[in-house]
C-alpha positions in Angstrom: 37.6 12.4 -27.5 36.6 14.9 -30.1 38.1 14.4 -33.6 38.8 18.2 -33.9 41.5 17.9 -31.2 45.1 18.2 -32.5 47.1 15.0 -32.9 49.4 15.9 -30.1 46.6 16.6 -27.6 44.7 13.4 -28.7 47.9 11.3 -28.2 48.4 12.7 -24.7 44.8 11.9 -23.8 45.0 8.4 -25.2 48.3 7.7 -23.5 46.8 8.8 -20.1 43.5 7.0 -20.8 45.0 3.7 -21.6 46.6 3.5 -18.2 43.4 4.6 -16.4 40.8 2.6 -18.4 39.0 -0.6 -17.4 37.4 -2.9 -20.0 34.0 -4.4 -19.2 32.7 -7.2 -21.3 30.2 -10.1 -21.1 26.9 -11.5 -22.5 23.3 -10.7 -21.6 20.9 -13.6 -21.4 17.4 -14.5 -20.0 17.0 -17.2 -17.4 16.8 -19.8 -20.2 20.2 -18.7 -21.6 18.7 -17.0 -24.7 20.8 -14.1 -25.9 19.2 -10.6 -25.5 19.9 -7.8 -28.0 19.7 -4.1 -27.4 20.2 -4.2 -23.6 21.8 -1.0 -22.2 25.0 -1.7 -20.2 26.6 1.1 -18.2 28.5 2.2 -15.2 25.7 3.7 -13.0 26.0 7.5 -12.7 28.4 7.9 -15.7 28.3 8.2 -19.5 30.4 5.0 -20.0 28.5 2.1 -21.6 27.1 0.4 -24.6 24.3 -1.9 -25.9 24.4 -5.7 -26.4 24.7 -7.1 -29.9 22.5 -9.7 -31.7 24.3 -12.5 -29.8 24.0 -10.7 -26.5 27.7 -9.8 -26.2 29.0 -6.4 -25.3 32.3 -4.7 -24.5 33.3 -1.1 -23.5 36.0 0.8 -21.6 35.5 3.2 -18.8 37.8 5.7 -17.0 35.7 5.4 -13.8 37.7 4.0 -10.8 37.1 2.5 -7.4 33.8 0.9 -6.2 31.1 1.2 -8.9 27.8 -0.4 -9.9 27.4 -1.9 -13.4 23.8 -2.1 -14.5 22.0 -3.7 -17.4 18.6 -2.3 -18.3 15.9 -2.6 -20.9 12.3 -1.6 -21.1 10.0 -4.4 -19.8 12.9 -6.2 -18.0 14.1 -5.9 -14.5 17.4 -4.1 -14.2 20.3 -6.3 -13.3 23.3 -4.9 -11.4 26.7 -6.0 -10.1 29.0 -4.2 -7.6 32.6 -4.0 -8.8 35.9 -2.3 -8.1 37.4 -0.7 -11.2 41.2 -0.7 -11.1 42.3 -1.4 -14.7 41.7 -5.2 -14.6 39.3 -6.8 -17.0 35.7 -7.0 -15.6 33.4 -9.9 -16.6 29.7 -9.0 -16.3 27.1 -11.6 -17.2 23.6 -10.1 -16.7 20.6 -12.3 -16.4 17.5 -10.4 -17.3 14.1 -11.5 -16.1 10.7 -10.0 -17.1 9.1 -7.2 -15.2 5.5 -7.7 -14.1 4.0 -5.0 -16.3 5.6 -4.4 -19.7 4.0 -2.8 -22.8 5.0 -5.6 -25.2 3.8 -8.5 -23.0 0.4 -9.4 -21.7 0.0 -9.3 -17.9 -2.6 -10.3 -15.4 -4.6 -7.1 -14.6 -8.1 -8.1 -13.5 -8.8 -6.6 -10.1 -5.3 -5.1 -9.7 -3.9 -1.6 -9.8 -0.1 -1.0 -9.5 1.8 2.0 -8.2 5.5 1.6 -8.8 8.6 3.3 -9.9 9.9 0.3 -11.8 7.0 -1.0 -13.9 5.6 0.7 -17.0 1.9 0.0 -16.8 1.6 2.0 -13.6 -1.5 3.8 -12.3 0.0 5.7 -9.4 3.6 6.3 -8.3 4.8 7.1 -4.8 5.0 10.8 -5.8 1.4 10.6 -7.0 0.4 9.4 -3.5 2.2 12.3 -1.9 0.9 15.0 -4.2 -2.8 13.8 -4.4 -4.9 16.5 -2.7 -6.8 15.4 0.3 -4.7 12.2 0.8 -2.2 13.9 3.2 0.6 11.6 2.0 -1.3 8.5 3.3 -1.1 5.5 1.0 -4.6 4.3 1.8 -6.2 7.7 1.4 -4.6 8.0 -2.1 -5.8 4.5 -3.0 -9.4 5.7 -2.2 -9.2 7.8 -5.4 -9.2 4.5 -7.4 -12.2 2.5 -8.4 -13.6 -0.1 -5.9 -12.7 1.9 -2.8 -15.4 3.3 -0.5 -15.2 6.7 1.2 -15.3 5.6 4.9 -14.4 8.3 7.4 -15.4 6.7 10.6 -13.5 3.4 10.6 -9.9 2.4 9.8 -9.1 0.3 6.8 -9.7 0.2 3.1 -13.3 -0.8 2.3 -13.4 -2.5 -1.1 -16.3 -3.7 -3.2 -18.8 -4.3 -0.5 -16.2 -5.6 2.0 -15.3 -4.3 5.4 -11.9 -2.7 6.2 -10.7 -6.0 7.8 -11.3 -7.8 4.6 -8.4 -5.9 2.9 -5.0 -7.0 4.1 -1.6 -5.2 3.9 1.7 -6.9 3.1 5.3 -5.5 3.2 7.8 -7.4 1.1 5.5 -10.4 1.1 4.8 -10.5 4.8 1.5 -9.8 6.5 1.2 -6.6 8.6 -1.1 -7.3 11.5 -1.8 -3.6 12.5 -1.2 -1.4 9.5 -3.3 1.5 10.8 -3.1 3.5 14.0 -5.4 2.2 16.7 -9.1 2.7 16.3 -10.8 5.6 17.9 -14.6 5.7 18.1 -16.1 7.1 14.9 -12.8 8.5 13.6 -10.9 6.8 10.8 -7.1 6.4 11.3 -4.3 6.7 8.8 -1.8 4.1 7.8 1.5 3.9 9.7 3.8 4.0 6.6 5.3 6.7 4.4 4.9 6.0 0.6 8.5 6.9 -0.1 9.6 3.8 1.9 8.3 1.7 -1.0 9.3 1.4 -4.6 6.1 -0.4 -5.5 2.5 -0.6 -4.4 -0.1 -3.0 -5.7 -3.7 -2.4 -4.8 -5.8 -5.5 -5.6 -9.5 -5.1 -5.3 -10.0 -8.8 -6.0 -8.6 -11.9 -7.7 -5.2 -11.6 -6.2 -2.3 -14.1 -6.2 -2.4 -17.4 -4.2 0.8 -16.1 -2.4 -1.5 -14.0 -0.2 -4.4 -15.0 2.0 -6.5 -13.9 5.0 -8.5 -11.3 3.0 -12.0 -11.7 1.5 -11.9 -8.5 -0.6 -8.5 -7.2 -1.4 -4.8 -6.7 -0.7 -2.4 -3.8 -0.5 1.0 -5.2 -1.4 4.0 -3.0 -0.6 7.6 -3.6 -1.8 10.3 -1.7 0.0 13.1 0.2 -1.6 16.4 -1.5 -2.5 19.8 0.2 -2.1 19.6 4.0 -2.4 21.6 5.6 -5.2 23.5 7.8 -2.7 23.5 8.8 0.9 21.1 11.4 2.0 19.4 13.1 4.9 15.9 14.6 5.4 14.4 17.2 7.7 10.7 18.0 8.0 8.9 20.8 9.9 5.2 21.1 9.8 2.1 22.4 11.6 1.8 19.1 13.4 5.3 18.0 14.1 9.0 17.4 13.3 10.9 14.6 11.5 14.5 13.6 10.6 15.9 10.8 8.5 19.1 9.4 7.2 20.0 6.9 4.4 23.6 5.8 4.3 25.1 4.0 1.4 28.3 2.1 2.0 31.5 3.0 0.0 31.3 -0.4 -1.7 27.7 0.3 -2.7 26.7 -3.2 -1.6 24.9 -2.3 1.6 23.0 0.6 3.3 21.1 1.5 6.4 18.6 4.2 7.2 16.2 5.5 9.8 13.4 8.0 10.3 12.2 9.6 13.5 9.0 11.6 13.7 7.2 13.5 16.4 3.6 14.6 16.0 1.7 16.8 18.5 -1.7 18.2 17.6 -1.9 20.6 20.6 -0.7 23.7 18.7 -3.0 22.9 15.7 -6.1 22.3 17.9 -5.4 25.5 19.7 -6.2 27.4 16.5 -8.6 24.9 14.9 -11.7 24.1 16.9 -12.6 20.4 17.2 -15.9 19.0 18.0 -14.4 16.8 20.7 -13.2 18.2 24.0 -9.7 16.7 24.1 -8.4 15.9 27.6 -5.2 14.7 26.0 -4.3 16.2 22.6 -3.1 13.4 20.2 0.7 12.8 20.5 2.6 10.3 18.3 6.2 9.1 18.3 7.2 7.1 15.3 10.5 5.6 14.3 11.6 3.1 11.6 14.9 1.5 10.7 16.1 -0.5 7.7 19.2 -2.1 6.3 19.9 -3.6 2.9 22.8 -6.0 2.1 23.7 -7.4 -1.3 24.8 -10.9 -0.5 25.8 -11.7 -4.1 25.2 -10.3 -7.6 21.6 -11.5 -7.5 20.9 -11.8 -3.7 19.4 -9.1 -1.4 18.8 -9.2 2.3 16.4 -6.6 3.6 15.2 -5.6 7.1 12.5 -3.1 7.8 11.1 -2.3 11.2 9.2 0.4 13.0 7.9 1.4 16.4 5.0 3.7 17.3 3.8 5.2 20.6 0.7 7.3 20.7 -1.8 8.7 23.3 -5.0 10.7 23.2 -8.2 11.3 25.1 -11.4 13.3 24.7 -14.9 13.9 26.1 -18.1 14.0 24.2 -21.8 14.4 25.0 -23.3 11.2 26.4 -26.3 9.8 24.5 -27.4 7.4 27.3 -26.7 9.8 30.2 -28.0 13.3 29.3 -26.0 16.0 31.0 -23.0 13.8 31.3 -20.0 13.3 29.0 -18.4 10.1 27.7 -14.7 9.7 28.1 -12.4 7.8 25.7 -8.6 7.7 26.2 -6.1 5.6 24.5 -2.4 4.7 24.9 -0.9 2.5 22.1 2.4 0.7 21.7 3.2 -0.9 18.4 6.2 -2.6 16.9 6.7 -4.4 13.6 9.8 -5.9 11.8 10.5 -8.1 8.9 13.6 -9.7 7.5 13.5 -11.0 3.9 15.9 -12.6 1.4 15.5 -12.8 -2.3 18.1 -14.2 -4.7 18.6 -16.4 -7.8 19.8 -19.9 -7.4 21.5 -20.7 -10.6 19.8 -19.5 -13.8 16.4 -21.1 -13.4 15.5 -20.8 -9.7 14.7 -17.9 -7.4 14.4 -18.2 -3.6 12.3 -15.9 -1.3 12.4 -16.3 2.5 11.0 -14.1 5.2 10.4 -13.7 8.9 8.3 -11.1 10.6 7.0 -10.2 14.1 4.5 -7.6 15.3 3.1 -6.6 18.7 0.3 -4.2 19.4 -0.9 -3.1 22.8 -3.9 -0.8 23.4 -4.7 0.6 26.9 -8.1 2.1 26.8 -10.2 3.9 29.4 -14.0 4.3 29.0 -16.3 6.2 31.4 -18.7 9.1 32.1 -18.3 12.2 34.2 -20.9 13.1 36.8 -22.1 16.3 35.1 -22.8 19.7 36.7 -19.1 20.6 36.5 -18.0 17.6 38.6 -14.9 16.2 36.9 -15.1 12.8 38.6 -15.0 10.0 36.1 -16.3 6.5 36.5 -13.7 4.5 34.6 -13.6 1.1 32.9 -10.2 -0.3 31.8 -9.8 -2.2 28.5 -6.4 -3.8 27.7 -6.0 -5.4 24.3 -2.9 -7.1 22.9 -2.3 -8.9 19.6 1.0 -10.3 18.5 1.9 -12.2 15.4 5.0 -14.1 14.4 5.3 -15.2 10.7 7.6 -17.3 8.6 7.3 -17.7 4.8 9.3 -19.4 2.0 8.7 -19.5 -1.7 10.6 -21.0 -4.7 10.1 -19.8 -8.2 11.1 -21.8 -11.3 11.5 -19.9 -14.6 10.3 -22.0 -17.5 11.1 -20.8 -21.1 11.4 -17.1 -21.8 8.5 -15.8 -19.7 6.6 -18.5 -17.9 7.3 -19.4 -14.2 6.0 -21.7 -11.5 6.1 -20.7 -7.8 5.3 -22.7 -4.7 5.7 -22.1 -1.0 4.4 -22.2 2.5 3.9 -19.9 5.5 3.2 -20.2 9.2 1.6 -17.8 11.7 1.8 -17.9 15.5 -0.9 -15.5 16.6 -1.6 -14.4 20.2 -4.6 -12.2 21.1 -5.7 -11.0 24.5 -8.8 -9.0 25.5 -9.3 -7.6 29.0 -12.2 -5.6 30.3 -11.9 -4.7 34.0 -11.8 -8.1 35.8 -12.8 -10.0 32.7 -9.9 -11.4 30.7 -9.7 -13.9 27.8 -7.0 -14.8 25.3 -6.3 -17.3 22.5 -3.4 -18.7 20.5 -3.8 -19.8 16.9 -1.3 -21.7 14.8 -2.1 -21.0 11.2 -0.4 -22.8 8.3 -0.8 -22.3 4.6 0.7 -23.8 1.4 0.3 -22.5 -2.1 1.3 -23.2 -5.7 0.8 -21.0 -8.8 2.1 -20.7 -12.3 2.1 -18.0 -15.0 2.0 -19.8 -18.3 2.6 -17.8 -21.5 1.1 -19.7 -24.4 2.1 -16.7 -26.6 3.3 -13.2 -25.7 -0.3 -12.2 -26.1 -2.0 -14.8 -23.9 -1.2 -15.8 -20.4 -2.9 -18.0 -17.8 -2.3 -17.9 -14.1 -3.4 -21.1 -12.4 -3.0 -21.6 -8.6 -4.4 -22.8 -5.3 -3.9 -22.0 -1.7 -4.6 -24.3 1.3 -4.9 -23.1 4.9 -5.5 -24.6 8.3 -6.2 -23.0 11.7 -5.5 -24.8 14.9 -8.0 -22.7 16.8 -10.8 -23.2 14.3 -9.7 -26.8 13.8 -10.7 -26.4 10.2 -8.9 -26.1 6.9 -9.8 -25.0 3.3 -8.6 -25.2 -0.3 -8.9 -22.1 -2.4 -8.5 -22.4 -6.2 -7.6 -19.4 -8.3 -7.5 -18.7 -12.0 -6.7 -15.7 -14.1 -6.3 -15.3 -17.9 -5.3 -12.3 -20.0 -5.2 -11.7 -23.8 -3.5 -8.8 -25.5 -5.4 -7.6 -28.6 -2.9 -4.8 -29.5 0.2 -3.0 -28.4 -1.8 -1.2 -25.7 -5.1 -3.1 -25.2 -5.9 -6.3 -23.3 -8.8 -8.3 -21.8 -8.5 -10.1 -18.5 -10.7 -12.6 -16.5 -10.2 -13.8 -13.0 -11.8 -16.3 -10.7 -10.9 -17.2 -7.2 -11.9 -18.3 -3.7 -10.7 -16.4 -0.6 -11.0 -17.3 3.1 -10.6 -15.3 6.3 -10.7 -16.1 10.0 -13.2 -14.2 12.1 -10.5 -12.7 14.4 -12.5 -10.2 16.3 -15.2 -12.6 17.4 -12.6 -15.1 18.4 -11.6 -12.6 21.1 -14.9 -13.2 22.7 -14.1 -16.9 23.2 -16.1 -18.7 20.5 -13.0 -20.5 19.3 -13.6 -23.7 17.2 -17.4 -23.2 17.1 -16.7 -20.9 14.1 -15.1 -21.5 10.8 -13.5 -19.6 7.9 -15.7 -17.0 6.0 -15.5 -17.3 2.2 -15.8 -15.0 -0.8 -15.8 -16.1 -4.4 -14.7 -13.6 -7.0 -15.6 -13.3 -10.7 -13.9 -10.4 -12.6 -13.8 -9.3 -16.2 -11.8 -6.2 -17.3 -10.5 -4.3 -20.3 -7.7 -1.9 -20.1 -5.7 0.4 -22.5 -2.4 1.6 -21.2 0.1 3.9 -22.8 2.7 6.4 -21.6 0.1 9.2 -21.6 -3.3 7.6 -21.2 -4.9 4.9 -19.1 -8.4 3.6 -19.6 -9.9 0.7 -17.6 -13.3 -0.9 -17.4 -14.1 -3.7 -15.0 -17.1 -5.8 -14.1 -17.2 -7.9 -10.9 -19.3 -10.3 -8.9 -18.5 -11.4 -5.4 -20.4 -14.1 -3.5 -20.1 -14.4 0.3 -20.6 -17.6 2.3 -20.1 -18.6 5.9 -20.2 -15.0 7.2 -20.4 -14.8 11.0 -23.9 -14.1 12.4 -24.8 -13.4 16.1 -28.6 -13.7 15.9 -30.2 -16.0 16.9 -26.9 -17.5 17.8 -23.2 -17.2 16.9 -22.5 -19.3 13.8 -21.2 -19.1 10.2 -24.8 -18.8 8.8 -24.4 -15.5 7.0 -24.2 -14.8 3.3 -24.2 -12.0 0.8 -23.1 -10.7 -2.6 -21.5 -7.6 -4.2 -21.6 -6.8 -7.9 -20.9 -3.8 -9.9 -18.9 -1.9 -12.6 -15.9 0.4 -12.4 -14.3 2.9 -14.8 -10.9 4.6 -14.6 -9.5 7.2 -17.0 -6.1 9.0 -16.6 -4.8 11.6 -19.1 -1.3 13.1 -18.9 -1.1 14.6 -22.4 -4.2 16.5 -23.5 -3.4 19.6 -21.4 0.1 20.9 -21.1 1.7 20.2 -17.6 -1.7 18.8 -16.5 -2.3 15.3 -15.1 -5.8 14.2 -14.1 -7.8 11.0 -13.5 -11.4 10.1 -13.1 -12.7 7.0 -11.3 -16.3 5.8 -11.0 -17.7 2.8 -9.1 -21.2 1.4 -9.1 -21.8 -1.1 -6.3 -24.9 -3.3 -5.7 -24.4 -5.3 -2.5 -26.4 -7.1 0.1 -25.4 -9.2 3.1 -26.9 -11.0 6.1 -24.3 -11.1 8.9 -23.7 -10.3 12.6 -27.1 -9.1 13.9 -28.8 -8.3 10.5 -32.4 -9.8 10.5 -32.2 -10.3 6.7 -29.9 -9.4 3.7 -29.6 -5.7 3.2 -27.1 -3.1 1.9 -24.6 -2.7 4.8 -23.9 0.7 6.4 -20.3 0.9 4.9 -21.4 0.6 1.2 -22.4 3.5 -1.1 -24.0 2.7 -4.4 -22.2 5.4 -6.5 -18.7 6.8 -5.9 -17.0 9.3 -8.2 -13.5 10.8 -7.8 -11.8 13.4 -10.0 -8.1 14.2 -9.3 -6.5 17.2 -11.1 -2.8 18.2 -10.9 -1.0 21.0 -12.7 2.7 21.9 -12.7 3.9 25.4 -13.3 7.5 25.0 -14.5 8.5 28.6 -14.3 7.3 28.8 -10.8 8.3 25.3 -9.8 4.9 24.9 -8.2 2.4 22.0 -8.2 -1.3 22.6 -7.7 -3.7 19.7 -6.9 -7.5 19.3 -6.5 -9.4 16.2 -5.6 -13.2 16.1 -5.7 -15.1 13.0 -4.3 -18.8 12.3 -4.4 -20.5 9.2 -2.8 -24.2 8.6 -2.6 -25.8 8.3 0.8 -25.1 5.1 2.9 -27.7 3.1 4.9 -27.8 3.4 8.7 -29.8 1.7 11.4 -32.7 3.6 13.0 -34.1 1.5 15.9 -37.3 3.5 15.8 -38.4 1.9 12.5 -40.0 -1.5 12.4 -37.9 -4.5 11.5 -39.2 -4.3 7.9 -37.4 -0.9 7.7 -34.0 -2.2 8.8 -31.2 -0.1 7.2 -33.8 1.8 5.0 -32.6 5.2 6.2 -29.9 7.0 4.2 -27.3 9.6 5.1 -26.9 12.7 3.0 -24.5 12.3 0.0 -20.8 12.6 0.7 -19.0 15.6 -1.0 -15.4 16.7 -0.5 -13.0 18.9 -2.4 -9.4 18.8 -1.3 -6.7 21.2 -2.3 -2.9 20.9 -2.2 -0.1 23.2 -3.4 3.7 22.6 -3.3 6.6 24.8 -4.1 10.0 23.4 -5.0 13.2 25.2 -4.3 16.8 24.8 -2.9 17.9 26.1 0.5 21.7 25.8 1.3 22.1 23.0 -1.3 19.1 21.1 0.2 16.2 20.3 -2.1 13.2 21.7 -0.3 9.4 21.5 -0.8 6.9 23.7 0.9 3.5 22.1 1.1 0.0 23.4 1.8 -2.9 20.9 2.0 -6.5 21.5 2.9 -9.3 18.9 3.1 -12.9 19.7 2.4 -12.2 23.2 1.2 -15.9 24.0 0.6 -16.7 23.1 4.2 -19.4 20.6 3.0 -21.4 18.8 5.7 -20.3 15.2 6.0 -22.4 12.6 7.8 -21.2 9.0 8.0 -24.2 7.7 10.0 -26.2 8.0 13.2 -26.0 6.4 16.7 -29.0 6.2 19.1 -29.4 6.0 22.8 -30.4 2.7 24.4 -33.9 4.0 24.9 -34.1 5.1 21.3 -35.1 8.7 22.4 -31.9 10.5 21.3 -29.6 10.3 18.3 -26.3 11.8 17.2 -24.8 12.2 13.8 -21.3 10.6 13.2 -19.3 13.4 11.7 -15.6 14.3 11.3 -13.8 16.0 14.3 -13.7 19.1 12.2 -15.1 20.0 8.7 -11.6 20.7 7.4 -8.0 19.9 8.1 -5.2 22.3 7.1 -1.6 21.1 6.9 1.5 23.3 6.3 4.9 21.8 6.0 8.5 22.1 4.8 10.5 19.0 3.7 14.2 19.2 3.1 16.4 16.6 1.4 20.2 16.7 1.7 21.9 14.7 -1.0 18.9 13.8 -3.3 17.2 16.3 -5.5 13.6 15.3 -6.5 12.8 18.3 -8.6 13.4 16.5 -11.9 11.3 13.6 -10.7 8.5 16.0 -10.1 8.9 17.5 -13.6 9.1 14.1 -15.3 6.0 13.0 -13.6 3.9 15.6 -15.3 
């Protein structure tokens, strides 16, 4: 109430306000009951609030009524909330604030790990960055390819990291493994991920040395954390050159639960009608995708989450046959995929935190292979391939907070995996029961020095073998913004693909040992990171002269990342460079060589500029990668993998315009890959008689996307402006 008001008016307001006010009071502490000063306490979405005093106590009044959310927030700490009904009665709010992973005033483990999050301060990319990165086409994995350590692979699905294959990098949602995170493989064409980045509030990309909580990956991990309760109900509508989409997020009146869904239909027939493709598509790609989620706050600190999706897709195409000149090879695919996970996270008292999760996934591929008879005859000789893989998983973890910042966590998980491979009359399948236990602690000797010590043990019933993987990371903060980190760890993975062929317990786990040293400087406007790594491979699967775990290899290199949000007004750019020296002897390699999925030098420059008066974003992404090895069977054995592709060059462009249409926040998007129409060759394949070869190239030199995205109830324009 302004002091300049007259006494009479002020008295009337006070009289009415006393009857309509609710007093909120309490005390803010950490898990060890230490009082916290300077924490912001407020009614979410209002101006009513205060800050905690030296003893952690606070008190304020509010005129808000009905169901509301009280929140306690402070930089470097996780926001604590409580759902209340304000009706004039005294409200007692006792926030317990725990540390956030990345805070500017506390050293954190950073070796091998990039984080993309809305919550944490030391972020590299945010969900909005992923969407607005030119050339990424709103794909999480494509955006992560702009970071150091990732290879530019255009012919196979997956994220290839530091000399590892795509299958060596695993994906997790809310702590649970995702068995099939990419759309099903198509010969020589990489597939995008199945998820939208806006489904997640945090993304951690670990290129090595990751936590003992996670396994089954020799090279890296993509760790996704789904959104909590939305701030308000909202709807979305998208119309693009490739399809349609609708979505809904509904927040309950009590603000303690929500549900949401998204439905998307993609059909490339109209696009391919105006954009010539190298393949002759007999079935233009069609995709139906749907996901559903719900969130329930079971208590002040407990959250129950469900996330699930279903995909259906089909496509088919003809291409020139290498082995049968004059004929064409046919590939057609129908895919069914479902995934769901249910997780619970909550505090048990002031010192313990419980995490528990269940998940299930099922993927079915129905593939037809064959050749036509040439000379205009459309008769096709077909072979039928039927693959299925299903995975059920359970996981539980307990965390014990020790002192102000340290914590110890331990847990276990179990997988029930089923895989089936059928080719015409041949059929084989296997079931594997996989169990793991892990323990790990973050020990803060000071606020500037932390050590993470842990181990993970795994056992496979099919392999009839187990392992024990120690892991150690340390970090030391030398200033407010600078820190050094070191990491060591052993990582194991089952040879899943070859198990399909029936080798079973004759094989064992493959192993990779990581050594990482990094320096990083992070502020609000700048990020600099330099990292050295060495990775040693043991027990890789070889198929020559027989199938065994006799393979080995190494990968070593250096990486640099620089991001600048301040030097140029309304400009955000980053530069990443990776040097990779790697050799491996595996599968049918006669000796250790640089594999065909590894480039020695990779450089990416991402540039984004926002024009405030025009409410327009412009983005450019340039990527260079040196030529990769490929196998030429016409060379002697001594020349194995000595041939090189041309260097990879790509310039992507994106532009977005922000506006409002009938009270709906709307974004118009234009995205073009490979604007300069550069030739891109990923490798070569040869006929069985070695007489003919064919370059592996993209289906088209460029891809153009035009879309309109409307949001009813949530305006992201300020989020876009704040991100600049």
